[in-house]
Each structure stands twice: as structure tokens, then as C-alpha cells.
C-alpha positions in Angstrom: 1.8 9.6 -29.9 -0.5 7.7 -30.7 -3.3 8.9 -32.6 -6.9 7.7 -33.1 -10.1 8.5 -34.4 -13.2 8.6 -33.1 -17.2 8.4 -33.6 -17.0 12.5 -34.6 -14.1 12.1 -37.4 -11.6 14.0 -34.8 -8.7 12.7 -34.4 -7.4 12.0 -30.8 -4.0 11.7 -28.4 -2.9 11.2 -25.5 -1.6 14.1 -23.4 1.7 13.5 -21.4 -0.7 12.9 -18.0 -2.8 10.0 -19.8 -5.9 11.2 -20.6 -7.2 11.5 -24.7 -7.4 14.4 -26.2 -8.8 16.0 -29.1 -6.4 17.6 -31.7 -8.6 20.3 -33.0 -9.3 21.3 -29.6 -6.8 20.2 -27.1 -10.2 19.5 -24.9 -10.3 16.4 -23.0 -12.2 13.5 -24.1 -14.2 12.9 -20.8 -14.6 16.5 -20.1 -16.9 16.5 -23.8 -18.6 13.2 -23.0 -19.5 14.4 -19.3 -20.5 17.7 -21.1 -22.6 15.6 -23.6 -24.5 13.5 -20.4 -25.3 16.5 -18.2 -26.4 18.4 -21.3 -24.4 21.6 -20.7 -20.8 22.6 -20.4 -19.0 21.8 -17.0 -19.4 24.9 -14.3 -15.9 26.6 -13.4 -15.0 24.1 -10.8 -16.1 21.0 -11.6 -14.4 18.2 -11.9 -14.9 14.7 -14.0 -13.6 11.6 -12.1 -13.6 8.3 -13.9 -14.9 5.6 -11.7 -12.6 2.8 -12.2 -9.8 5.2 -12.0 -8.8 4.3 -15.9 -7.9 8.2 -17.4 -8.2 6.6 -21.4 -12.1 4.7 -20.3 -14.5 7.8 -21.1 -18.1 6.2 -21.3 -20.6 8.1 -20.0 -21.2 5.2 -17.5 -17.4 6.1 -16.1 -17.9 9.1 -15.4 -19.0 11.1 -12.3 -18.9 14.8 -12.4 -17.9 16.5 -8.8 -18.7 20.0 -8.0 -15.2 21.0 -7.2 -11.9 19.9 -6.8 -12.6 19.6 -2.8 -15.0 16.7 -3.5 -13.2 15.4 -6.5 -9.6 15.1 -4.1 -12.1 13.6 -1.5 -13.8 10.6 -3.5 -9.8 9.5 -4.6 -8.8 9.3 -0.5 -11.7 7.2 0.2 -10.6 4.9 -2.8 -7.2 5.0 -1.3 -8.5 4.4 2.0 -11.0 1.1 0.4 -8.4 -0.1 -2.1 -4.8 1.6 -1.3 -4.7 3.4 -4.6 -5.1 6.7 -5.5 
């Protein structure tokens, strides 16, 4: 596992699914970034999507928040039709 420091001085690591997480809380970095962008915690069921499908690209501009797993899955299905990639 590669550990890296972020701007908050928290260590991060890449989990088995390829997402960056904070070591102190195990929270996914993209979830934290999306919550900071929204100014609130995500509600149950909300899903964060990486627009460019790069799980490590956690820039605010690369993240969308969907209201449910269903709408998130639909976005992936549309991407697959358009690009051939899930």
C-alpha cells in the first residue's frame, strides 16, 4: 500500500477497490471532497461519481453526486453505450 500525505496532513492509502481513503477514518477521499463541495454530509443513498472514471482523480470539478445508486448506475450505462467502458 502506498501512503501519501494530503493537504490536511492526514495519511491516505489506496483500498482494494482502487479508491483513496484516509487512514485515520477510512473515509473515502472523494466522499469527503464531495461533502466539502456541497457544504453538507451526503444523505443515505447518495453516490459520488468520478466524471472521468479515474477513481484517484478527486478534484471537485471531477465529482458528481447522484441522489441514488440507480441514477449513478444509469450514468455508467450511458457511458458504456457512448464509450464502451463502464
